[in-house]
GUFI-51519 format. One record per residue (C-alpha): chain; residue number from 1; residue in three letters; x, y, z negated. Coordinates in nm, 4 decimals, m for minus. Layout:
! residues N
["A"; NUM; "Ala"; [X; Y; Z]]
...
//
This chain:
! residues 411
["A"; 1; "Met"; [0.6891; m2.5146; m1.8096]]
["A"; 2; "Lys"; [0.8884; m2.3660; m2.0606]]
["A"; 3; "Ala"; [1.1979; m2.4891; m1.8702]]
["A"; 4; "Phe"; [1.0763; m2.3630; m1.5912]]
["A"; 5; "Met"; [1.0041; m1.9911; m1.7201]]
["A"; 6; "Ser"; [1.3679; m1.9950; m1.8824]]
["A"; 7; "Trp"; [1.5140; m2.1194; m1.5735]]
["A"; 8; "Leu"; [1.3131; m1.8229; m1.3749]]
["A"; 9; "Ser"; [1.4191; m1.5603; m1.6162]]
["A"; 10; "Asp"; [1.7051; m1.6438; m1.7426]]
["A"; 11; "Ser"; [1.8755; m1.7497; m1.4064]]
["A"; 12; "Phe"; [1.6967; m1.6886; m1.1505]]
["A"; 13; "Ala"; [1.5846; m1.3277; m1.1773]]
["A"; 14; "Pro"; [1.8813; m1.2116; m1.2820]]
["A"; 15; "Ala"; [2.0834; m1.3607; m0.9646]]
["A"; 16; "Met"; [1.8313; m1.2280; m0.7747]]
["A"; 17; "Gln"; [1.8616; m0.8928; m0.9195]]
["A"; 18; "Asn"; [2.2500; m0.9254; m0.8731]]
["A"; 19; "Phe"; [2.2035; m1.0184; m0.5301]]
["A"; 20; "Thr"; [1.9860; m0.7139; m0.4522]]
["A"; 21; "Lys"; [2.2395; m0.4743; m0.5951]]
["A"; 22; "Arg"; [2.4608; m0.5785; m0.3350]]
["A"; 23; "Pro"; [2.6231; m0.3090; m0.0979]]
["A"; 24; "Trp"; [2.4691; m0.4776; 0.2266]]
["A"; 25; "Val"; [2.1515; m0.5874; 0.0929]]
["A"; 26; "Ala"; [2.0558; m0.2649; m0.0830]]
["A"; 27; "Ala"; [2.1847; m0.0533; 0.2548]]
["A"; 28; "Ile"; [1.9305; m0.2615; 0.4926]]
["A"; 29; "Ser"; [1.6525; m0.2010; 0.2529]]
["A"; 30; "Gly"; [1.7146; 0.1661; 0.2145]]
["A"; 31; "Ser"; [1.7775; 0.1712; 0.5412]]
["A"; 32; "Met"; [1.3899; 0.0292; 0.6157]]
["A"; 33; "Gln"; [1.2745; 0.2996; 0.3144]]
["A"; 34; "Lys"; [1.4020; 0.5324; 0.5380]]
["A"; 35; "Asn"; [1.2916; 0.4830; 0.8399]]
["A"; 36; "Ile"; [0.9063; 0.4671; 0.7389]]
["A"; 37; "Pro"; [0.8768; 0.8670; 0.8378]]
["A"; 38; "Phe"; [0.9269; 0.7663; 1.1701]]
["A"; 39; "Ile"; [0.7240; 0.4108; 1.1634]]
["A"; 40; "Leu"; [0.4249; 0.6773; 1.0195]]
["A"; 41; "Ala"; [0.5216; 0.9438; 1.3211]]
["A"; 42; "Gly"; [0.4546; 0.6961; 1.5276]]
["A"; 43; "Ser"; [0.2102; 0.4632; 1.3980]]
["A"; 44; "Leu"; [0.0074; 0.8062; 1.3685]]
["A"; 45; "Ile"; [m0.0063; 0.8509; 1.7182]]
["A"; 46; "Phe"; [m0.1614; 0.5101; 1.7903]]
["A"; 47; "Phe"; [m0.4234; 0.5656; 1.5282]]
["A"; 48; "Tyr"; [m0.4620; 0.9101; 1.7158]]
["A"; 49; "Asn"; [m0.5082; 0.6647; 2.0580]]
["A"; 50; "Val"; [m0.7970; 0.4845; 1.8748]]
["A"; 51; "Phe"; [m1.0248; 0.8387; 1.8827]]
["A"; 52; "Arg"; [m0.8980; 0.8994; 2.2543]]
["A"; 53; "Ala"; [m1.0062; 0.5659; 2.3591]]
["A"; 54; "Tyr"; [m1.3643; 0.6620; 2.2695]]
["A"; 55; "Leu"; [m1.2910; 1.1115; 2.3539]]
["A"; 56; "Pro"; [m1.0678; 1.0644; 2.6612]]
["A"; 57; "Phe"; [m1.0307; 1.4609; 2.6868]]
["A"; 58; "Leu"; [m0.8356; 1.4352; 2.4327]]
["A"; 59; "Pro"; [m0.4580; 1.4867; 2.4770]]
["A"; 60; "Asn"; [m0.2531; 1.2529; 2.5748]]
["A"; 61; "Leu"; [0.0721; 1.2147; 2.2556]]
["A"; 62; "Gly"; [0.2436; 0.9172; 2.3866]]
["A"; 63; "Arg"; [0.5991; 1.0791; 2.3833]]
["A"; 64; "Ile"; [0.5637; 1.1976; 2.0136]]
["A"; 65; "Ala"; [0.5334; 0.7774; 1.9677]]
["A"; 66; "Glu"; [0.8178; 0.6783; 2.2238]]
["A"; 67; "Tyr"; [1.0315; 0.9724; 2.0585]]
["A"; 68; "Ser"; [1.0204; 0.8602; 1.7069]]
["A"; 69; "Phe"; [0.8927; 0.4766; 1.7040]]
["A"; 70; "Gly"; [1.0517; 0.4125; 2.0206]]
["A"; 71; "Met"; [1.3675; 0.5181; 1.9048]]
["A"; 72; "Leu"; [1.4041; 0.3142; 1.5849]]
["A"; 73; "Gly"; [1.6490; 0.0666; 1.6858]]
["A"; 74; "Leu"; [1.9003; 0.3771; 1.7400]]
["A"; 75; "Ile"; [1.7595; 0.4932; 1.3812]]
["A"; 76; "Thr"; [1.8602; 0.2003; 1.2173]]
["A"; 77; "Ala"; [2.1910; 0.1778; 1.3821]]
["A"; 78; "Phe"; [2.2618; 0.5281; 1.2283]]
["A"; 79; "Met"; [2.1084; 0.4792; 0.8696]]
["A"; 80; "Ile"; [2.2177; 0.1233; 0.8332]]
["A"; 81; "Ala"; [2.6284; 0.2629; 0.8797]]
["A"; 82; "Asn"; [2.4842; 0.5912; 0.6394]]
["A"; 83; "Gln"; [2.3560; 0.3929; 0.3658]]
["A"; 84; "Met"; [2.6598; 0.1206; 0.3596]]
["A"; 85; "Met"; [2.8820; 0.4001; 0.2924]]
["A"; 86; "Glu"; [2.7011; 0.5673; 0.0387]]
["A"; 87; "Lys"; [2.6554; 0.2216; m0.1597]]
["A"; 88; "Leu"; [3.0125; 0.1798; m0.0729]]
["A"; 89; "His"; [3.0711; 0.5154; m0.2451]]
["A"; 90; "His"; [3.2923; 0.6111; 0.0855]]
["A"; 91; "Phe"; [3.1276; 0.9583; 0.0500]]
["A"; 92; "Arg"; [3.2962; 1.1199; 0.3063]]
["A"; 93; "Tyr"; [3.2207; 0.8894; 0.5693]]
["A"; 94; "Thr"; [2.8437; 0.8765; 0.5413]]
["A"; 95; "Leu"; [2.7874; 1.1139; 0.8739]]
["A"; 96; "Ile"; [3.0589; 1.0231; 1.0559]]
["A"; 97; "Ala"; [2.9948; 0.6406; 1.0084]]
["A"; 98; "Gly"; [2.6567; 0.6808; 1.1007]]
["A"; 99; "Leu"; [2.7387; 0.8878; 1.4073]]
["A"; 100; "Thr"; [2.9319; 0.6334; 1.4995]]
["A"; 101; "Ser"; [2.7155; 0.3967; 1.4667]]
["A"; 102; "Ile"; [2.5188; 0.6011; 1.7492]]
["A"; 103; "Cys"; [2.7791; 0.5535; 1.9826]]
["A"; 104; "Val"; [2.8561; 0.2023; 1.9133]]
["A"; 105; "Tyr"; [2.4790; 0.1479; 1.9851]]
["A"; 106; "Met"; [2.5028; 0.3546; 2.3086]]
["A"; 107; "Met"; [2.7603; 0.0474; 2.4130]]
["A"; 108; "Phe"; [2.5303; m0.2017; 2.2902]]
["A"; 109; "Ile"; [2.2669; m0.1855; 2.4741]]
["A"; 110; "Lys"; [2.4632; m0.2338; 2.7304]]
["A"; 111; "Pro"; [2.3697; 0.0570; 3.0173]]
["A"; 112; "Glu"; [2.5069; 0.0708; 3.3684]]
["A"; 113; "Phe"; [2.6388; 0.3851; 3.5608]]
["A"; 114; "Ala"; [2.5466; 0.4273; 3.9228]]
["A"; 115; "Asp"; [2.6766; 0.7535; 4.1090]]
["A"; 116; "Gly"; [2.7206; 0.9292; 3.7964]]
["A"; 117; "Asn"; [2.4037; 0.8526; 3.5939]]
["A"; 118; "Met"; [2.3553; 0.6229; 3.3194]]
["A"; 119; "Ile"; [2.0800; 0.3300; 3.3526]]
["A"; 120; "Val"; [1.9206; 0.1570; 3.0551]]
["A"; 121; "Ser"; [1.5762; m0.0156; 2.9834]]
["A"; 122; "Phe"; [1.4245; 0.1995; 2.7297]]
["A"; 123; "Glu"; [1.2760; m0.0683; 2.5160]]
["A"; 124; "Arg"; [1.6064; m0.1270; 2.4053]]
["A"; 125; "Phe"; [1.6414; 0.2266; 2.2067]]
["A"; 126; "Gly"; [1.3019; 0.1120; 2.0005]]
["A"; 127; "Pro"; [1.1471; m0.1524; 1.7628]]
["A"; 128; "Ala"; [1.3376; m0.4562; 2.0028]]
["A"; 129; "Gly"; [1.6613; m0.2825; 1.8751]]
["A"; 130; "Ile"; [1.5870; m0.3322; 1.5227]]
["A"; 131; "Leu"; [1.8046; m0.6380; 1.4824]]
["A"; 132; "Leu"; [2.1095; m0.4494; 1.7374]]
["A"; 133; "Gly"; [2.0531; m0.1500; 1.4882]]
["A"; 134; "Ile"; [2.1403; m0.3283; 1.1909]]
["A"; 135; "Val"; [2.4175; m0.5772; 1.3533]]
["A"; 136; "Thr"; [2.5609; m0.2260; 1.4603]]
["A"; 137; "Gly"; [2.5333; m0.0544; 1.1275]]
["A"; 138; "Leu"; [2.7126; m0.3514; 0.9194]]
["A"; 139; "Phe"; [2.9897; m0.3768; 1.2361]]
["A"; 140; "Val"; [3.0638; m0.0270; 1.1809]]
["A"; 141; "Ser"; [3.0851; 0.0044; 0.8131]]
["A"; 142; "Tyr"; [3.2989; m0.2818; 0.7988]]
["A"; 143; "Leu"; [3.5980; m0.1224; 0.9900]]
["A"; 144; "Phe"; [3.5440; 0.1915; 0.8367]]
["A"; 145; "His"; [3.5662; m0.0287; 0.4763]]
["A"; 146; "Leu"; [3.8189; m0.1829; 0.6184]]
["A"; 147; "Tyr"; [4.0500; 0.1108; 0.6332]]
["A"; 148; "Thr"; [3.9363; 0.2711; 0.3558]]
["A"; 149; "Lys"; [4.1634; m0.0524; 0.1781]]
["A"; 150; "Ile"; [4.4899; 0.0549; 0.4181]]
["A"; 151; "Gly"; [4.5445; 0.3879; 0.1549]]
["A"; 152; "Leu"; [4.7189; 0.5810; 0.4490]]
["A"; 153; "Leu"; [4.8158; 0.9778; 0.3843]]
["A"; 154; "Lys"; [4.7837; 0.9255; 0.0009]]
["A"; 155; "Glu"; [5.0605; 1.0869; m0.0618]]
["A"; 156; "Ser"; [5.0927; 1.2955; 0.2224]]
["A"; 157; "Ser"; [5.2069; 1.6672; 0.2029]]
["A"; 158; "Leu"; [5.0055; 1.7035; 0.5542]]
["A"; 159; "Pro"; [4.6930; 1.9922; 0.4415]]
["A"; 160; "Asp"; [4.4128; 1.8341; 0.3216]]
["A"; 161; "Phe"; [4.1707; 1.9143; 0.6355]]
["A"; 162; "Val"; [4.4394; 1.7632; 0.8444]]
["A"; 163; "Val"; [4.4652; 1.4019; 0.6285]]
["A"; 164; "Gly"; [4.0434; 1.4119; 0.6617]]
["A"; 165; "Trp"; [4.0607; 1.4840; 1.0375]]
["A"; 166; "Ile"; [4.2761; 1.2000; 1.0282]]
["A"; 167; "His"; [4.0835; 0.9526; 0.7896]]
["A"; 168; "Ala"; [3.7544; 1.0472; 1.0273]]
["A"; 169; "Ile"; [3.9902; 0.9686; 1.3550]]
["A"; 170; "Ile"; [4.1104; 0.7106; 1.3430]]
["A"; 171; "Pro"; [3.7807; 0.4661; 1.2009]]
["A"; 172; "Ile"; [3.6148; 0.6278; 1.4907]]
["A"; 173; "Leu"; [3.8646; 0.4928; 1.7436]]
["A"; 174; "Ile"; [3.8521; 0.1414; 1.6083]]
["A"; 175; "Ser"; [3.4975; 0.1277; 1.6072]]
["A"; 176; "Ile"; [3.4535; 0.2836; 1.9654]]
["A"; 177; "Gly"; [3.7565; 0.1068; 2.0853]]
["A"; 178; "Ala"; [3.6146; m0.2188; 1.9461]]
["A"; 179; "Gly"; [3.3134; m0.1597; 2.1003]]
["A"; 180; "Thr"; [3.4653; m0.0490; 2.4640]]
["A"; 181; "Leu"; [3.7056; m0.3858; 2.4607]]
["A"; 182; "Leu"; [3.3833; m0.6035; 2.3495]]
["A"; 183; "Val"; [3.1116; m0.4576; 2.5842]]
["A"; 184; "Phe"; [3.3391; m0.3733; 2.9289]]
["A"; 185; "Thr"; [3.6268; m0.5545; 2.9155]]
["A"; 186; "Phe"; [3.4660; m0.8718; 2.8212]]
["A"; 187; "Glu"; [3.1012; m0.7624; 2.9791]]
["A"; 188; "Val"; [2.9488; m0.9260; 2.6354]]
["A"; 189; "Asp"; [2.5901; m0.7805; 2.6247]]
["A"; 190; "Val"; [2.5648; m0.7718; 2.2857]]
["A"; 191; "Phe"; [2.1720; m0.6125; 2.3000]]
["A"; 192; "Ser"; [2.0886; m0.9560; 2.4678]]
["A"; 193; "Arg"; [2.3115; m1.1826; 2.2893]]
["A"; 194; "Leu"; [2.1806; m1.1190; 1.9218]]
["A"; 195; "Leu"; [1.8104; m1.1326; 2.1115]]
["A"; 196; "Ser"; [1.9067; m1.5094; 2.2264]]
["A"; 197; "Leu"; [2.0619; m1.6016; 1.8696]]
["A"; 198; "Phe"; [1.7634; m1.4189; 1.6752]]
["A"; 199; "Ser"; [1.5029; m1.6116; 1.9468]]
["A"; 200; "Pro"; [1.4342; m1.9343; 1.7525]]
["A"; 201; "Ile"; [1.4526; m1.7055; 1.3979]]
["A"; 202; "Ala"; [1.1509; m1.4831; 1.6132]]
["A"; 203; "Ala"; [0.9638; m1.7964; 1.7082]]
["A"; 204; "Phe"; [1.0172; m1.9592; 1.3995]]
["A"; 205; "Gly"; [0.8485; m1.6284; 1.2112]]
["A"; 206; "Gln"; [0.5721; m1.6712; 1.4622]]
["A"; 207; "Thr"; [0.5192; m1.9862; 1.3444]]
["A"; 208; "Leu"; [0.2347; m2.0966; 1.0335]]
["A"; 209; "Pro"; [0.5418; m2.2025; 0.8056]]
["A"; 210; "Gly"; [0.7311; m1.8960; 0.8807]]
["A"; 211; "Phe"; [0.3979; m1.6957; 0.8751]]
["A"; 212; "Ile"; [0.3683; m1.8218; 0.5314]]
["A"; 213; "Leu"; [0.7295; m1.7240; 0.4031]]
["A"; 214; "Met"; [0.6435; m1.3942; 0.4806]]
["A"; 215; "Ala"; [0.4135; m1.3445; 0.2956]]
["A"; 216; "Leu"; [0.4963; m1.5866; 0.0039]]
["A"; 217; "Ile"; [0.9059; m1.4942; m0.0766]]
["A"; 218; "Pro"; [0.7718; m1.0850; m0.0998]]
["A"; 219; "Ala"; [0.5130; m1.2506; m0.3810]]
["A"; 220; "Ile"; [0.7851; m1.4722; m0.5786]]
["A"; 221; "Ala"; [1.0051; m1.1865; m0.5700]]
["A"; 222; "Met"; [0.7378; m0.9380; m0.7135]]
["A"; 223; "Ser"; [0.5698; m1.1495; m0.9551]]
["A"; 224; "Met"; [0.9356; m1.1233; m1.1117]]
["A"; 225; "Gly"; [0.9937; m0.7662; m1.1064]]
["A"; 226; "Ile"; [1.2114; m0.7614; m0.7683]]
["A"; 227; "Ser"; [1.1098; m0.4779; m0.5259]]
["A"; 228; "Val"; [0.9840; m0.6462; m0.2028]]
["A"; 229; "Trp"; [1.1712; m0.3711; 0.0009]]
["A"; 230; "Thr"; [1.4360; m0.5953; m0.0701]]
["A"; 231; "Phe"; [1.3018; m0.8381; 0.2456]]
["A"; 232; "Thr"; [1.1667; m0.5978; 0.4961]]
["A"; 233; "Gly"; [1.5576; m0.6225; 0.6826]]
["A"; 234; "Leu"; [1.4297; m0.9990; 0.7034]]
["A"; 235; "Gln"; [1.1059; m0.9198; 0.7978]]
["A"; 236; "Met"; [1.1404; m0.5703; 1.0427]]
["A"; 237; "Pro"; [1.2384; m0.7220; 1.3419]]
["A"; 238; "Ile"; [1.0148; m0.9892; 1.3625]]
["A"; 239; "Phe"; [0.7200; m0.8141; 1.2934]]
["A"; 240; "Met"; [0.8674; m0.5416; 1.5429]]
["A"; 241; "Leu"; [0.9327; m0.8275; 1.8147]]
["A"; 242; "Gly"; [0.6009; m0.9404; 1.7228]]
["A"; 243; "Ile"; [0.3679; m0.6390; 1.7542]]
["A"; 244; "Ser"; [0.5822; m0.4686; 2.0444]]
["A"; 245; "Thr"; [0.5170; m0.8182; 2.2469]]
["A"; 246; "Asn"; [0.1520; m0.8132; 2.1691]]
["A"; 247; "Met"; [0.1523; m0.3902; 2.3021]]
["A"; 248; "Thr"; [0.3154; m0.5469; 2.6254]]
["A"; 249; "Leu"; [0.0965; m0.8347; 2.7070]]
["A"; 250; "Val"; [m0.2313; m0.5903; 2.6271]]
["A"; 251; "Ala"; [m0.0766; m0.3122; 2.8887]]
["A"; 252; "Ala"; [m0.0154; m0.6017; 3.1679]]
["A"; 253; "Gly"; [m0.3710; m0.6979; 3.0613]]
["A"; 254; "Gln"; [m0.3633; m0.9986; 2.8932]]
["A"; 255; "Ser"; [m0.4070; m1.0896; 2.5605]]
["A"; 256; "Pro"; [m0.1695; m1.0701; 2.2521]]
["A"; 257; "Thr"; [m0.0091; m1.3765; 2.0880]]
["A"; 258; "Asn"; [0.1640; m1.2932; 1.8266]]
["A"; 259; "Ile"; [m0.0129; m1.3199; 1.5127]]
["A"; 260; "Val"; [0.2604; m1.2702; 1.2446]]
["A"; 261; "Thr"; [0.3341; m0.8458; 1.2793]]
["A"; 262; "Tyr"; [0.2867; m0.5541; 1.0147]]
["A"; 263; "Glu"; [m0.0302; m0.5185; 1.1214]]
["A"; 264; "Thr"; [m0.1504; m0.8258; 1.0080]]
["A"; 265; "Met"; [0.0748; m0.9179; 0.7155]]
["A"; 266; "Tyr"; [0.0076; m0.5502; 0.5704]]
["A"; 267; "Thr"; [m0.2285; m0.2839; 0.7557]]
["A"; 268; "Ala"; [m0.5157; m0.5376; 0.8156]]
["A"; 269; "Ala"; [m0.4968; m0.5298; 0.3848]]
["A"; 270; "Leu"; [m0.6534; m0.8765; 0.4074]]
["A"; 271; "Ile"; [m0.3261; m1.1129; 0.3018]]
["A"; 272; "Thr"; [m0.2128; m0.7868; 0.1027]]
["A"; 273; "Met"; [m0.5495; m0.6911; m0.0649]]
["A"; 274; "Gly"; [m0.5009; m0.4554; m0.3398]]
["A"; 275; "Gly"; [m0.1154; m0.5272; m0.2785]]
["A"; 276; "Thr"; [0.1522; m0.8681; m0.2874]]
["A"; 277; "Gly"; [m0.0231; m1.1685; m0.3890]]
["A"; 278; "Ala"; [m0.3605; m1.0253; m0.3181]]
["A"; 279; "Thr"; [m0.4200; m0.8800; m0.6685]]
["A"; 280; "Leu"; [m0.7478; m0.6983; m0.6075]]
["A"; 281; "Ala"; [m0.9592; m0.9403; m0.7413]]
["A"; 282; "Leu"; [m0.7960; m0.9870; m1.0347]]
["A"; 283; "Asn"; [m0.8263; m0.6324; m1.0871]]
["A"; 284; "Leu"; [m1.2120; m0.6253; m1.0311]]
["A"; 285; "Leu"; [m1.2114; m0.9301; m1.3175]]
["A"; 286; "Met"; [m1.0100; m0.7443; m1.5603]]
["A"; 287; "Leu"; [m1.3118; m0.4013; m1.5182]]
["A"; 288; "Phe"; [m1.5407; m0.6846; m1.7320]]
["A"; 289; "Ser"; [m1.3111; m0.8326; m1.9336]]
["A"; 290; "Lys"; [m1.3896; m0.9305; m2.3247]]
["A"; 291; "Ser"; [m1.0198; m0.7912; m2.3763]]
["A"; 292; "Arg"; [m1.0060; m0.4541; m2.4633]]
["A"; 293; "Glu"; [m0.6717; m0.3784; m2.3273]]
["A"; 294; "Leu"; [m0.6953; m0.5823; m1.9959]]
["A"; 295; "Lys"; [m1.0292; m0.4134; m1.9835]]
["A"; 296; "Ala"; [m0.8789; m0.0683; m2.0123]]
["A"; 297; "Thr"; [m0.5502; m0.2016; m1.7798]]
["A"; 298; "Gly"; [m0.8143; m0.2841; m1.5258]]
["A"; 299; "Tyr"; [m0.9613; 0.0739; m1.5113]]
["A"; 300; "Ile"; [m0.6271; 0.2065; m1.5228]]
["A"; 301; "Cys"; [m0.5242; 0.0224; m1.2298]]
["A"; 302; "Ile"; [m0.8367; m0.0112; m0.9749]]
["A"; 303; "Gly"; [m0.7516; 0.2693; m0.8011]]
["A"; 304; "Pro"; [m0.4329; 0.1835; m0.7299]]
["A"; 305; "Ser"; [m0.5495; m0.1652; m0.6238]]
["A"; 306; "Phe"; [m0.7921; m0.0061; m0.3542]]
["A"; 307; "Phe"; [m0.4930; 0.1539; m0.1739]]
["A"; 308; "Asn"; [m0.3190; m0.1869; m0.1736]]
["A"; 309; "Ile"; [m0.0794; m0.0206; m0.4182]]
["A"; 310; "Asn"; [m0.0163; m0.2882; m0.7306]]
["A"; 311; "Glu"; [0.2606; m0.2403; m0.9217]]
["A"; 312; "Pro"; [0.1225; m0.0449; m1.2423]]
["A"; 313; "Leu"; [m0.1430; m0.3587; m1.2362]]
["A"; 314; "Val"; [0.2005; m0.5945; m1.1779]]
["A"; 315; "Phe"; [0.3709; m0.4486; m1.4516]]
["A"; 316; "Gly"; [0.1285; m0.3091; m1.7009]]
["A"; 317; "Thr"; [m0.1352; m0.6373; m1.7083]]
["A"; 318; "Pro"; [0.1651; m0.8194; m1.6738]]
["A"; 319; "Ile"; [0.2217; m0.9994; m1.4304]]
["A"; 320; "Val"; [0.5925; m1.0142; m1.3977]]
["A"; 321; "Leu"; [0.7103; m1.3170; m1.5482]]
["A"; 322; "Asn"; [0.3713; m1.4517; m1.6532]]
["A"; 323; "Pro"; [0.2979; m1.8498; m1.5928]]
["A"; 324; "Leu"; [m0.0239; m1.7371; m1.6563]]
["A"; 325; "Leu"; [m0.0509; m1.4945; m1.3675]]
["A"; 326; "Met"; [0.2299; m1.5476; m1.1450]]
["A"; 327; "Leu"; [0.1315; m1.9087; m1.0062]]
["A"; 328; "Pro"; [m0.1824; m1.7535; m0.8666]]
["A"; 329; "Met"; [0.0076; m1.5190; m0.6944]]
["A"; 330; "Trp"; [0.2050; m1.7695; m0.5323]]
["A"; 331; "Ile"; [m0.1315; m1.9280; m0.4244]]
["A"; 332; "Asn"; [m0.2746; m1.6332; m0.2830]]
["A"; 333; "Ala"; [0.0599; m1.6210; m0.0704]]
["A"; 334; "Ile"; [m0.0291; m1.9301; 0.0747]]
["A"; 335; "Thr"; [m0.3865; m1.9898; 0.1113]]
["A"; 336; "Ser"; [m0.4506; m1.6341; 0.3007]]
["A"; 337; "Pro"; [m0.2150; m1.6484; 0.5553]]
["A"; 338; "Ile"; [m0.3505; m1.9859; 0.6436]]
["A"; 339; "Ile"; [m0.7269; m1.8376; 0.6235]]
["A"; 340; "Val"; [m0.6071; m1.5536; 0.8431]]
["A"; 341; "Trp"; [m0.4236; m1.7943; 1.1017]]
["A"; 342; "Val"; [m0.7275; m2.0275; 1.1234]]
["A"; 343; "Phe"; [m0.9309; m1.7173; 1.2127]]
["A"; 344; "Met"; [m0.6771; m1.5732; 1.4704]]
["A"; 345; "Arg"; [m0.6087; m1.8992; 1.6304]]
["A"; 346; "Ser"; [m0.9719; m1.9710; 1.6690]]
["A"; 347; "Asp"; [m1.0512; m1.6441; 1.8134]]
["A"; 348; "Trp"; [m1.2938; m1.5414; 1.5343]]
["A"; 349; "Leu"; [m1.0521; m1.2544; 1.4990]]
["A"; 350; "Asn"; [m0.8925; m1.0069; 1.7211]]
["A"; 351; "Ile"; [m0.4843; m1.0085; 1.6679]]
["A"; 352; "Pro"; [m0.3760; m0.6781; 1.6446]]
["A"; 353; "Ala"; [m0.2248; m0.5422; 1.9398]]
["A"; 354; "Lys"; [m0.1853; m0.1718; 1.8143]]
["A"; 355; "Met"; [0.1010; m0.0508; 1.6129]]
["A"; 356; "Ile"; [m0.0136; 0.1447; 1.3490]]
["A"; 357; "Gln"; [0.2504; 0.0761; 1.0163]]
["A"; 358; "Val"; [0.0205; 0.2001; 0.7139]]
["A"; 359; "Gly"; [m0.0342; m0.0532; 0.4279]]
["A"; 360; "Gln"; [m0.2393; 0.1857; 0.2112]]
["A"; 361; "Ile"; [m0.5900; 0.1952; 0.4104]]
["A"; 362; "Pro"; [m0.8538; m0.0025; 0.1637]]
["A"; 363; "Ala"; [m1.0037; m0.2816; 0.3748]]
["A"; 364; "Pro"; [m1.2310; m0.3922; 0.5348]]
["A"; 365; "Phe"; [m1.1891; m0.0474; 0.6680]]
["A"; 366; "Ser"; [m0.8156; m0.1084; 0.7644]]
["A"; 367; "Ser"; [m0.9269; m0.4713; 0.8726]]
["A"; 368; "Val"; [m1.1616; m0.3595; 1.1339]]
["A"; 369; "Met"; [m0.9308; m0.0975; 1.2436]]
["A"; 370; "Ile"; [m0.6534; m0.2908; 1.3048]]
["A"; 371; "Thr"; [m0.8417; m0.5668; 1.4873]]
["A"; 372; "Glu"; [m1.0938; m0.3814; 1.6864]]
["A"; 373; "Asp"; [m1.3291; m0.6434; 1.5736]]
["A"; 374; "Trp"; [m1.6361; m0.6213; 1.3351]]
["A"; 375; "Arg"; [m1.5763; m0.9873; 1.2244]]
["A"; 376; "Ala"; [m1.3062; m0.8398; 1.0177]]
["A"; 377; "Ile"; [m1.5604; m0.7911; 0.7896]]
["A"; 378; "Ile"; [m1.6163; m1.1566; 0.7589]]
["A"; 379; "Cys"; [m1.3098; m1.2511; 0.7229]]
["A"; 380; "Tyr"; [m1.2511; m1.0054; 0.4204]]
["A"; 381; "Ile"; [m1.5342; m1.1600; 0.2760]]
["A"; 382; "Val"; [m1.4116; m1.5298; 0.2746]]
["A"; 383; "Leu"; [m1.0998; m1.4408; 0.1168]]
["A"; 384; "Met"; [m1.2062; m1.2140; m0.1211]]
["A"; 385; "Ala"; [m1.4203; m1.4928; m0.2766]]
["A"; 386; "Val"; [m1.1264; m1.7509; m0.2248]]
["A"; 387; "Phe"; [m0.9336; m1.5057; m0.4714]]
["A"; 388; "Leu"; [m1.1491; m1.4740; m0.6959]]
["A"; 389; "Ile"; [m1.2308; m1.8351; m0.7121]]
["A"; 390; "Thr"; [m0.7733; m1.8480; m0.7576]]
["A"; 391; "Trp"; [m0.7714; m1.5707; m1.0137]]
["A"; 392; "Tyr"; [m1.0405; m1.6927; m1.2336]]
["A"; 393; "Pro"; [m0.9398; m1.9540; m1.4239]]
["A"; 394; "Phe"; [m0.5819; m1.8691; m1.4660]]
["A"; 395; "Phe"; [m0.7457; m1.4825; m1.5766]]
["A"; 396; "Lys"; [m0.9729; m1.6375; m1.8394]]
["A"; 397; "Val"; [m0.7165; m1.8370; m2.0289]]
["A"; 398; "Tyr"; [m0.4847; m1.5548; m2.0523]]
["A"; 399; "Glu"; [m0.7973; m1.3229; m2.1596]]
["A"; 400; "Lys"; [m0.8275; m1.5999; m2.4367]]
["A"; 401; "Lys"; [m0.4815; m1.5735; m2.5390]]
["A"; 402; "Arg"; [m0.4767; m1.1947; m2.5187]]
["A"; 403; "Ile"; [m0.8347; m1.1867; m2.7126]]
["A"; 404; "Glu"; [m0.6374; m1.3770; m2.9881]]
["A"; 405; "Glu"; [m0.3411; m1.1766; m2.9782]]
["A"; 406; "Glu"; [m0.5894; m0.8501; m3.0184]]
["A"; 407; "Ser"; [m0.8171; m1.0248; m3.3406]]
["A"; 408; "Thr"; [m0.4485; m1.0663; m3.4757]]
["A"; 409; "Asn"; [m0.3212; m0.7550; m3.4652]]
["A"; 410; "Ala"; [m0.6641; m0.5726; m3.5763]]
["A"; 411; "Ala"; [m0.6420; m0.8302; m3.8675]]
//
């Protein structure tokens, strides 16, 4: 165990930290965080629609969701290019590259033109286009970055504003020209091609092993002090495609089929009860600890834990690089998806079919709200029992160690 922990702390964790600092990884992670206000805007409208279903006299605010959440692909294209230029320290291109990325995205969704009208499926602007937005932003950023390597007009005697125009015009022409060549000359439907390439990954993401990995990888990262936001770029395309498909199925009078969505993973707060790794049960055990320090930490952290915010607990206990508490965190990230999967596949719990991406509503309130199913309370009780059983033996061993340390310090 000591050798394993040494490898984790001395080799693996630093390597992961360096990986997350790479410009393209940091840009994708940063972009997903900056997308949150638009996702929440749409989520609030879907949350509002829950009440509107029972109060039909309320006005229809669906257009707000369509032009916030429904534009997520387009927004992502801008954000990725914007963040890439920032991470690569090409600050003069942050806006120009972002706007160019929007132009290229508009080509990549392959609109058709008839009698002066542009015809395109509206869904290509939304969550189904997140992957395209990421690829478009990276594509444009790469071309802008290559241009900066040329060093054109370094010793020019032209006025600065003219040089600035030239430095903006050339990468814009290169980016849009490359997009034009790809879409209109070679007639490539980039959107459809990407979905085809991504479909095996998305299909795996909707399996039980995929579901477990989607919960386990962030839990492992969190236990090593690495932000779970690092992995949102990988998770969100699968989540968004899953929930948008569920919404389409329900609108067509069919039952939702995709379990692996943000709503199941985070909004329901079953798998992430108390935060990544289901740490609420640990926090509850700490409230009754015989260790003064653990008990005090438990009382300090219980408020955030109820709202599924566990950073104070993870770093304050600590769980980070603590072998006694890392392991149960990982176990929870494996057992909880299995239990939720069994409940939903066995039709013991409804599969979420509304887009409400707010992960800070306490369970079981959030669980009932997002599934529209009172049986979510039963699932909550089962999971809480499993989490308590999982945490208890590891916690007691760690508690004993802390009590001994406190006694030694007191002496």
